[in-house]
A tleap script that builds the chain and sets N, CA, C and O, in Angstrom:
source leaprc.protein.ff14SB
mol = sequence {
  NMET LYS SER GLN GLU PRO GLU LYS THR ASN
  ARG ILE GLY PRO VAL ASN PRO PHE THR VAL
  GLY SER GLU PHE VAL GLN ALA ALA THR LYS
  LEU GLY TRP LEU GLU GLU GLU GLN GLN ASP
  ARG GLN ARG ARG TYR PHE ILE THR PRO LYS
  GLY PHE GLN GLU LEU ALA LYS LEU GLY MET
  ASP LEU GLN ARG VAL ALA HIE TYR ARG PRO
  LEU PRO GLY ASP GLU LYS LEU GLU GLY SER
  ARG HIE GLN ILE PRO ARG ARG PRO HIE PRO
  HIE ARG PRO SER HIE PRO SER ARG ARG ARG
  CGLY
}
set mol.1.N position { 138.753 119.060 109.132 }
set mol.1.CA position { 137.338 118.870 108.790 }
set mol.1.C position { 136.943 117.765 109.803 }
set mol.1.O position { 137.829 116.981 110.141 }
set mol.2.N position { 135.661 117.623 110.337 }
set mol.2.CA position { 135.247 116.519 111.031 }
set mol.2.C position { 134.639 115.340 110.302 }
set mol.2.O position { 133.773 115.457 109.435 }
set mol.3.N position { 135.132 114.248 110.698 }
set mol.3.CA position { 134.615 112.995 110.079 }
set mol.3.C position { 133.006 112.946 110.162 }
set mol.3.O position { 132.431 113.307 111.188 }
set mol.4.N position { 132.371 112.522 109.130 }
set mol.4.CA position { 130.885 112.299 109.307 }
set mol.4.C position { 130.439 110.934 109.963 }
set mol.4.O position { 129.247 110.641 110.054 }
set mol.5.N position { 131.327 110.214 110.361 }
set mol.5.CA position { 131.185 108.691 110.939 }
set mol.5.C position { 131.016 109.272 112.498 }
set mol.5.O position { 131.678 110.238 112.875 }
set mol.6.N position { 130.098 108.610 113.332 }
set mol.6.CA position { 130.111 109.059 114.597 }
set mol.6.C position { 131.467 108.284 115.403 }
set mol.6.O position { 132.069 107.259 115.086 }
set mol.7.N position { 131.665 109.196 116.539 }
set mol.7.CA position { 132.964 108.524 116.948 }
set mol.7.C position { 132.648 107.578 118.009 }
set mol.7.O position { 131.760 107.719 118.850 }
set mol.8.N position { 133.579 106.452 117.878 }
set mol.8.CA position { 133.384 105.401 118.651 }
set mol.8.C position { 134.035 105.477 120.198 }
set mol.8.O position { 135.221 105.662 120.471 }
set mol.9.N position { 133.127 105.317 120.959 }
set mol.9.CA position { 133.423 105.454 122.479 }
set mol.9.C position { 133.513 104.126 123.202 }
set mol.9.O position { 133.561 103.071 122.570 }
set mol.10.N position { 133.535 104.172 124.541 }
set mol.10.CA position { 133.707 103.048 125.331 }
set mol.10.C position { 132.374 102.932 126.004 }
set mol.10.O position { 132.298 102.402 127.113 }
set mol.11.N position { 131.162 103.473 125.295 }
set mol.11.CA position { 129.774 103.407 125.929 }
set mol.11.C position { 129.272 102.014 125.701 }
set mol.11.O position { 129.429 101.374 124.661 }
set mol.12.N position { 128.587 101.571 126.891 }
set mol.12.CA position { 127.911 100.223 126.664 }
set mol.12.C position { 126.473 100.261 126.206 }
set mol.12.O position { 126.030 99.340 125.520 }
set mol.13.N position { 125.759 101.249 126.545 }
set mol.13.CA position { 124.480 101.723 126.017 }
set mol.13.C position { 123.744 102.680 126.988 }
set mol.13.O position { 124.166 103.051 128.083 }
set mol.14.N position { 122.457 103.048 126.344 }
set mol.14.CA position { 121.791 103.890 127.092 }
set mol.14.C position { 121.314 103.322 128.469 }
set mol.14.O position { 121.199 102.106 128.623 }
set mol.15.N position { 121.016 104.286 129.549 }
set mol.15.CA position { 120.532 103.869 130.737 }
set mol.15.C position { 119.209 104.778 131.064 }
set mol.15.O position { 118.940 105.760 130.372 }
set mol.16.N position { 118.489 104.413 132.063 }
set mol.16.CA position { 117.274 105.113 132.532 }
set mol.16.C position { 117.773 105.699 133.801 }
set mol.16.O position { 118.055 104.998 134.773 }
set mol.17.N position { 117.885 107.057 133.780 }
set mol.17.CA position { 118.371 107.773 134.929 }
set mol.17.C position { 117.533 107.584 136.171 }
set mol.17.O position { 118.131 107.715 137.239 }
set mol.18.N position { 116.132 107.271 136.208 }
set mol.18.CA position { 115.663 107.060 137.258 }
set mol.18.C position { 116.049 105.795 137.913 }
set mol.18.O position { 116.112 105.734 139.141 }
set mol.19.N position { 116.308 104.794 137.166 }
set mol.19.CA position { 117.061 103.455 137.721 }
set mol.19.C position { 118.453 103.741 138.338 }
set mol.19.O position { 118.937 103.111 139.278 }
set mol.20.N position { 118.975 104.673 137.750 }
set mol.20.CA position { 120.499 105.018 138.295 }
set mol.20.C position { 120.344 105.691 139.518 }
set mol.20.O position { 121.080 105.405 140.463 }
set mol.21.N position { 119.386 106.638 139.622 }
set mol.21.CA position { 119.137 107.457 140.869 }
set mol.21.C position { 118.590 106.536 141.907 }
set mol.21.O position { 119.039 106.639 143.048 }
set mol.22.N position { 117.651 105.627 141.637 }
set mol.22.CA position { 117.349 104.337 142.658 }
set mol.22.C position { 118.466 103.719 142.984 }
set mol.22.O position { 118.740 103.737 144.184 }
set mol.23.N position { 119.135 103.218 142.328 }
set mol.23.CA position { 120.322 102.382 142.783 }
set mol.23.C position { 121.240 103.188 143.591 }
set mol.23.O position { 121.740 102.731 144.619 }
set mol.24.N position { 121.490 104.418 143.146 }
set mol.24.CA position { 122.339 105.261 144.101 }
set mol.24.C position { 121.965 105.510 145.335 }
set mol.24.O position { 122.776 105.540 146.261 }
set mol.25.N position { 120.531 105.744 145.500 }
set mol.25.CA position { 119.751 106.060 146.967 }
set mol.25.C position { 119.928 104.610 147.733 }
set mol.25.O position { 120.018 104.608 148.961 }
set mol.26.N position { 119.975 103.460 147.040 }
set mol.26.CA position { 119.783 102.199 147.781 }
set mol.26.C position { 121.233 101.977 148.439 }
set mol.26.O position { 121.530 101.448 149.510 }
set mol.27.N position { 122.033 102.553 147.450 }
set mol.27.CA position { 123.662 102.096 147.825 }
set mol.27.C position { 124.016 103.300 148.922 }
set mol.27.O position { 124.727 102.966 149.870 }
set mol.28.N position { 123.661 104.375 148.867 }
set mol.28.CA position { 123.984 105.356 150.039 }
set mol.28.C position { 123.213 105.261 151.194 }
set mol.28.O position { 123.585 105.852 152.208 }
set mol.29.N position { 122.079 104.528 151.183 }
set mol.29.CA position { 121.433 104.174 152.400 }
set mol.29.C position { 122.280 102.943 153.088 }
set mol.29.O position { 122.553 102.887 154.287 }
set mol.30.N position { 122.599 102.084 152.213 }
set mol.30.CA position { 123.611 100.948 152.755 }
set mol.30.C position { 124.886 101.581 153.575 }
set mol.30.O position { 125.298 101.180 154.664 }
set mol.31.N position { 125.351 102.537 152.889 }
set mol.31.CA position { 126.766 103.292 153.205 }
set mol.31.C position { 126.329 103.962 154.614 }
set mol.31.O position { 127.170 104.125 155.498 }
set mol.32.N position { 125.120 104.303 154.765 }
set mol.32.CA position { 124.697 105.063 156.135 }
set mol.32.C position { 124.762 106.745 155.543 }
set mol.32.O position { 124.730 107.675 156.349 }
set mol.33.N position { 124.839 106.939 154.309 }
set mol.33.CA position { 124.734 108.351 153.938 }
set mol.33.C position { 123.162 108.992 154.100 }
set mol.33.O position { 122.939 110.177 154.347 }
set mol.34.N position { 122.282 108.100 153.936 }
set mol.34.CA position { 120.889 108.433 153.739 }
set mol.34.C position { 120.206 107.521 154.927 }
set mol.34.O position { 120.715 106.467 155.309 }
set mol.35.N position { 119.329 107.913 155.311 }
set mol.35.CA position { 118.308 107.209 156.413 }
set mol.35.C position { 116.943 107.071 155.710 }
set mol.35.O position { 116.518 108.087 155.159 }
set mol.36.N position { 116.255 106.030 155.660 }
set mol.36.CA position { 115.005 105.873 155.146 }
set mol.36.C position { 114.012 105.768 156.070 }
set mol.36.O position { 114.055 104.857 156.897 }
set mol.37.N position { 113.077 106.600 156.057 }
set mol.37.CA position { 111.694 106.360 156.800 }
set mol.37.C position { 110.578 106.186 156.057 }
set mol.37.O position { 110.348 106.989 155.153 }
set mol.38.N position { 109.712 105.125 156.308 }
set mol.38.CA position { 108.555 104.869 155.625 }
set mol.38.C position { 107.353 104.690 156.461 }
set mol.38.O position { 107.303 103.919 157.420 }
set mol.39.N position { 106.212 105.574 155.978 }
set mol.39.CA position { 105.105 105.527 156.633 }
set mol.39.C position { 103.939 105.083 155.561 }
set mol.39.O position { 103.844 105.710 154.507 }
set mol.40.N position { 103.053 103.986 155.852 }
set mol.40.CA position { 102.361 103.468 155.001 }
set mol.40.C position { 103.073 103.236 153.735 }
set mol.40.O position { 103.989 102.416 153.673 }
set mol.41.N position { 102.610 104.061 152.526 }
set mol.41.CA position { 103.177 103.655 151.209 }
set mol.41.C position { 104.277 104.768 151.004 }
set mol.41.O position { 105.048 104.600 150.060 }
set mol.42.N position { 104.419 105.839 151.761 }
set mol.42.CA position { 105.253 107.104 151.498 }
set mol.42.C position { 106.516 106.739 152.087 }
set mol.42.O position { 106.660 106.445 153.273 }
set mol.43.N position { 107.512 106.771 151.133 }
set mol.43.CA position { 109.193 106.757 151.547 }
set mol.43.C position { 109.840 108.210 151.735 }
set mol.43.O position { 109.570 109.053 150.881 }
set mol.44.N position { 110.470 108.468 152.539 }
set mol.44.CA position { 111.195 109.673 152.801 }
set mol.44.C position { 112.849 109.131 153.022 }
set mol.44.O position { 113.229 108.097 153.572 }
set mol.45.N position { 113.547 110.068 152.474 }
set mol.45.CA position { 115.174 109.733 152.953 }
set mol.45.C position { 115.554 111.150 153.479 }
set mol.45.O position { 114.975 112.189 153.160 }
set mol.46.N position { 116.653 111.037 154.369 }
set mol.46.CA position { 117.162 111.870 155.156 }
set mol.46.C position { 118.686 111.911 155.016 }
set mol.46.O position { 119.275 110.831 155.076 }
set mol.47.N position { 119.252 112.811 154.872 }
set mol.47.CA position { 120.767 112.803 154.683 }
set mol.47.C position { 121.290 112.951 156.012 }
set mol.47.O position { 120.896 113.805 156.806 }
set mol.48.N position { 122.293 112.001 156.265 }
set mol.48.CA position { 123.104 112.002 157.565 }
set mol.48.C position { 124.414 113.012 157.679 }
set mol.48.O position { 124.913 113.297 156.590 }
set mol.49.N position { 124.931 113.490 158.650 }
set mol.49.CA position { 126.109 114.114 158.706 }
set mol.49.C position { 127.467 113.573 157.783 }
set mol.49.O position { 128.275 114.289 157.192 }
set mol.50.N position { 127.441 112.032 157.861 }
set mol.50.CA position { 128.370 111.369 157.138 }
set mol.50.C position { 128.076 111.596 155.763 }
set mol.50.O position { 128.960 112.009 155.013 }
set mol.51.N position { 126.808 111.345 155.320 }
set mol.51.CA position { 126.264 111.381 153.943 }
set mol.51.C position { 126.714 112.849 153.397 }
set mol.51.O position { 127.289 112.992 152.318 }
set mol.52.N position { 126.365 113.980 154.318 }
set mol.52.CA position { 126.662 115.361 153.916 }
set mol.52.C position { 127.983 115.527 153.325 }
set mol.52.O position { 128.198 116.091 152.252 }
set mol.53.N position { 128.879 114.985 154.112 }
set mol.53.CA position { 130.461 115.167 153.783 }
set mol.53.C position { 130.758 114.042 152.746 }
set mol.53.O position { 131.730 114.278 152.027 }
set mol.54.N position { 130.199 113.025 152.559 }
set mol.54.CA position { 130.594 112.351 151.436 }
set mol.54.C position { 130.038 112.635 150.254 }
set mol.54.O position { 130.753 112.520 149.259 }
set mol.55.N position { 128.920 112.983 150.131 }
set mol.55.CA position { 128.207 113.654 149.005 }
set mol.55.C position { 128.950 114.870 148.311 }
set mol.55.O position { 129.123 115.016 147.101 }
set mol.56.N position { 129.365 115.740 149.370 }
set mol.56.CA position { 130.036 116.849 148.863 }
set mol.56.C position { 131.300 116.585 148.410 }
set mol.56.O position { 131.879 117.445 147.746 }
set mol.57.N position { 131.894 115.397 148.691 }
set mol.57.CA position { 133.339 114.964 147.975 }
set mol.57.C position { 133.003 114.584 146.577 }
set mol.57.O position { 133.852 114.666 145.690 }
set mol.58.N position { 131.814 114.179 146.356 }
set mol.58.CA position { 131.421 113.512 145.039 }
set mol.58.C position { 131.133 114.781 144.103 }
set mol.58.O position { 130.800 114.634 142.927 }
set mol.59.N position { 131.278 115.986 144.680 }
set mol.59.CA position { 130.967 117.266 143.907 }
set mol.59.C position { 129.456 117.628 143.621 }
set mol.59.O position { 129.094 118.440 142.770 }
set mol.60.N position { 128.666 116.940 144.421 }
set mol.60.CA position { 127.252 117.169 144.439 }
set mol.60.C position { 126.989 118.646 145.092 }
set mol.60.O position { 127.602 119.050 146.080 }
set mol.61.N position { 126.071 119.330 144.453 }
set mol.61.CA position { 125.552 120.820 144.844 }
set mol.61.C position { 124.404 120.389 145.965 }
set mol.61.O position { 123.228 120.441 145.603 }
set mol.62.N position { 124.700 119.987 147.243 }
set mol.62.CA position { 123.852 119.798 148.096 }
set mol.62.C position { 122.761 120.890 148.325 }
set mol.62.O position { 121.669 120.502 148.741 }
set mol.63.N position { 122.970 122.326 148.074 }
set mol.63.CA position { 121.984 123.181 147.991 }
set mol.63.C position { 120.867 122.843 147.460 }
set mol.63.O position { 119.780 122.953 148.027 }
set mol.64.N position { 121.082 122.312 146.089 }
set mol.64.CA position { 120.134 121.729 145.293 }
set mol.64.C position { 119.331 120.594 145.367 }
set mol.64.O position { 118.250 120.426 144.802 }
set mol.65.N position { 120.125 119.570 146.342 }
set mol.65.CA position { 119.440 118.234 146.394 }
set mol.65.C position { 118.729 118.051 147.771 }
set mol.65.O position { 117.847 117.193 147.810 }
set mol.66.N position { 119.041 118.842 149.044 }
set mol.66.CA position { 118.695 118.602 150.136 }
set mol.66.C position { 118.164 119.731 150.720 }
set mol.66.O position { 118.811 120.778 150.740 }
set mol.67.N position { 116.774 119.619 151.321 }
set mol.67.CA position { 116.297 120.732 152.269 }
set mol.67.C position { 116.861 120.356 153.694 }
set mol.67.O position { 116.404 119.396 154.316 }
set mol.68.N position { 117.791 121.089 154.145 }
set mol.68.CA position { 118.300 120.597 155.345 }
set mol.68.C position { 118.651 121.793 156.206 }
set mol.68.O position { 118.930 122.905 155.758 }
set mol.69.N position { 118.614 121.489 157.360 }
set mol.69.CA position { 118.986 122.545 158.503 }
set mol.69.C position { 120.475 122.172 158.959 }
set mol.69.O position { 120.805 120.986 158.998 }
set mol.70.N position { 121.370 123.186 159.305 }
set mol.70.CA position { 122.671 122.890 159.650 }
set mol.70.C position { 122.372 122.368 161.144 }
set mol.70.O position { 121.487 122.812 161.875 }
set mol.71.N position { 123.337 121.272 161.475 }
set mol.71.CA position { 123.378 120.926 162.782 }
set mol.71.C position { 123.999 121.895 163.892 }
set mol.71.O position { 124.978 122.568 163.569 }
set mol.72.N position { 123.546 121.985 165.014 }
set mol.72.CA position { 124.048 123.014 165.981 }
set mol.72.C position { 125.516 122.628 166.207 }
set mol.72.O position { 125.864 121.466 166.418 }
set mol.73.N position { 126.310 123.612 166.155 }
set mol.73.CA position { 128.060 123.419 166.385 }
set mol.73.C position { 128.726 122.870 165.287 }
set mol.73.O position { 129.927 122.630 165.410 }
set mol.74.N position { 128.086 122.601 164.108 }
set mol.74.CA position { 129.064 122.058 163.016 }
set mol.74.C position { 129.104 123.299 161.994 }
set mol.74.O position { 128.170 123.648 161.273 }
set mol.75.N position { 130.230 123.825 162.068 }
set mol.75.CA position { 130.523 124.852 161.147 }
set mol.75.C position { 130.562 124.513 159.685 }
set mol.75.O position { 130.259 125.330 158.816 }
set mol.76.N position { 130.913 123.382 159.460 }
set mol.76.CA position { 130.818 122.708 158.128 }
set mol.76.C position { 129.407 122.753 157.372 }
set mol.76.O position { 129.293 122.944 156.161 }
set mol.77.N position { 128.485 122.575 158.151 }
set mol.77.CA position { 127.147 122.517 157.502 }
set mol.77.C position { 126.313 123.607 157.720 }
set mol.77.O position { 125.097 123.488 157.574 }
set mol.78.N position { 126.886 124.776 158.091 }
set mol.78.CA position { 126.062 125.937 158.312 }
set mol.78.C position { 125.783 126.622 156.788 }
set mol.78.O position { 126.428 126.353 155.775 }
set mol.79.N position { 124.833 127.425 156.872 }
set mol.79.CA position { 124.395 127.924 155.577 }
set mol.79.C position { 123.313 127.228 154.930 }
set mol.79.O position { 123.485 126.657 153.853 }
set mol.80.N position { 122.061 127.247 155.611 }
set mol.80.CA position { 121.015 126.713 155.051 }
set mol.80.C position { 120.563 127.271 153.705 }
set mol.80.O position { 120.808 128.454 153.468 }
set mol.81.N position { 119.903 126.498 152.770 }
set mol.81.CA position { 119.477 126.906 151.554 }
set mol.81.C position { 118.318 128.167 151.869 }
set mol.81.O position { 118.040 128.848 150.882 }
set mol.82.N position { 117.836 128.416 152.775 }
set mol.82.CA position { 117.150 129.365 153.009 }
set mol.82.C position { 117.613 130.651 153.294 }
set mol.82.O position { 116.940 131.681 153.343 }
set mol.83.N position { 119.075 130.484 153.520 }
set mol.83.CA position { 119.771 131.933 153.852 }
set mol.83.C position { 120.522 132.227 152.643 }
set mol.83.O position { 121.197 133.254 152.705 }
set mol.84.N position { 120.568 131.520 151.480 }
set mol.84.CA position { 121.312 131.655 150.342 }
set mol.84.C position { 120.448 132.278 149.287 }
set mol.84.O position { 119.515 131.589 148.875 }
set mol.85.N position { 120.627 133.549 148.758 }
set mol.85.CA position { 119.714 133.922 147.425 }
set mol.85.C position { 119.538 133.146 146.596 }
set mol.85.O position { 120.581 132.641 146.180 }
set mol.86.N position { 118.477 132.744 146.063 }
set mol.86.CA position { 118.341 131.949 145.116 }
set mol.86.C position { 118.262 132.562 143.655 }
set mol.86.O position { 117.820 133.711 143.623 }
set mol.87.N position { 118.600 132.017 142.489 }
set mol.87.CA position { 118.526 132.550 141.284 }
set mol.87.C position { 117.256 132.419 140.750 }
set mol.87.O position { 116.745 131.322 140.978 }
set mol.88.N position { 116.515 133.283 140.040 }
set mol.88.CA position { 115.379 133.049 139.392 }
set mol.88.C position { 115.566 132.099 138.322 }
set mol.88.O position { 116.553 131.994 137.595 }
set mol.89.N position { 114.296 131.287 138.307 }
set mol.89.CA position { 114.170 130.161 137.461 }
set mol.89.C position { 113.963 131.010 135.979 }
set mol.89.O position { 113.305 132.033 135.793 }
set mol.90.N position { 114.751 130.223 135.015 }
set mol.90.CA position { 114.341 130.928 133.600 }
set mol.90.C position { 112.949 130.601 133.099 }
set mol.90.O position { 112.470 131.363 132.260 }
set mol.91.N position { 112.467 129.891 133.381 }
set mol.91.CA position { 111.034 129.448 133.004 }
set mol.91.C position { 109.979 129.899 133.766 }
set mol.91.O position { 108.861 129.866 133.250 }
set mol.92.N position { 110.117 130.350 134.985 }
set mol.92.CA position { 108.885 130.559 135.818 }
set mol.92.C position { 108.945 132.169 136.071 }
set mol.92.O position { 110.015 132.777 136.036 }
set mol.93.N position { 107.904 132.697 136.286 }
set mol.93.CA position { 107.900 134.206 136.604 }
set mol.93.C position { 108.412 134.387 138.002 }
set mol.93.O position { 108.333 133.558 138.908 }
set mol.94.N position { 108.929 135.540 138.053 }
set mol.94.CA position { 109.461 135.789 139.512 }
set mol.94.C position { 108.321 136.208 140.595 }
set mol.94.O position { 108.576 136.184 141.799 }
set mol.95.N position { 107.228 136.539 140.163 }
set mol.95.CA position { 106.129 136.685 140.983 }
set mol.95.C position { 104.908 136.061 140.773 }
set mol.95.O position { 104.562 135.849 139.611 }
set mol.96.N position { 104.181 135.724 141.715 }
set mol.96.CA position { 102.773 134.966 141.229 }
set mol.96.C position { 101.899 135.409 140.384 }
set mol.96.O position { 101.576 136.594 140.473 }
set mol.97.N position { 101.381 134.676 139.491 }
set mol.97.CA position { 100.408 135.248 138.649 }
set mol.97.C position { 99.052 135.788 139.274 }
set mol.97.O position { 98.550 135.283 140.278 }
set mol.98.N position { 98.569 136.740 138.662 }
set mol.98.CA position { 97.311 137.346 139.274 }
set mol.98.C position { 96.104 136.637 138.363 }
set mol.98.O position { 96.105 136.363 137.163 }
set mol.99.N position { 95.135 136.452 139.320 }
set mol.99.CA position { 93.848 135.996 138.496 }
set mol.99.C position { 93.054 137.281 137.822 }
set mol.99.O position { 93.003 138.383 138.368 }
set mol.100.N position { 92.560 137.028 136.796 }
set mol.100.CA position { 92.053 137.831 136.152 }
set mol.100.C position { 90.509 137.593 136.229 }
set mol.100.O position { 90.040 136.460 136.339 }
set mol.101.N position { 89.871 138.539 136.175 }
set mol.101.CA position { 88.310 138.345 136.155 }
set mol.101.C position { 87.544 138.840 137.350 }
set mol.101.O position { 86.320 138.716 137.393 }
savepdb mol mol.pdb
quit
């Protein structure tokens, strides 16, 4: 029978996932995994070949993270997300809705 007391773990406290993501992006930029481009007030980040390899080592599904095109002659990066069949989203219809009226 399971105890009704909450299990004690080595957790420090709750985190804001957006802050964690922001810090990760800043660190990845410093490491050369991402490149930042800023126009006016809009910021965009681009994955580098080194970043692609390193992020894959972390177990990230880069098909979900990046909209990329494979680099010419790089077999490791071939297979753009547009060539891979996408699974339907469970909460979105598979066809565009029709206007009535």
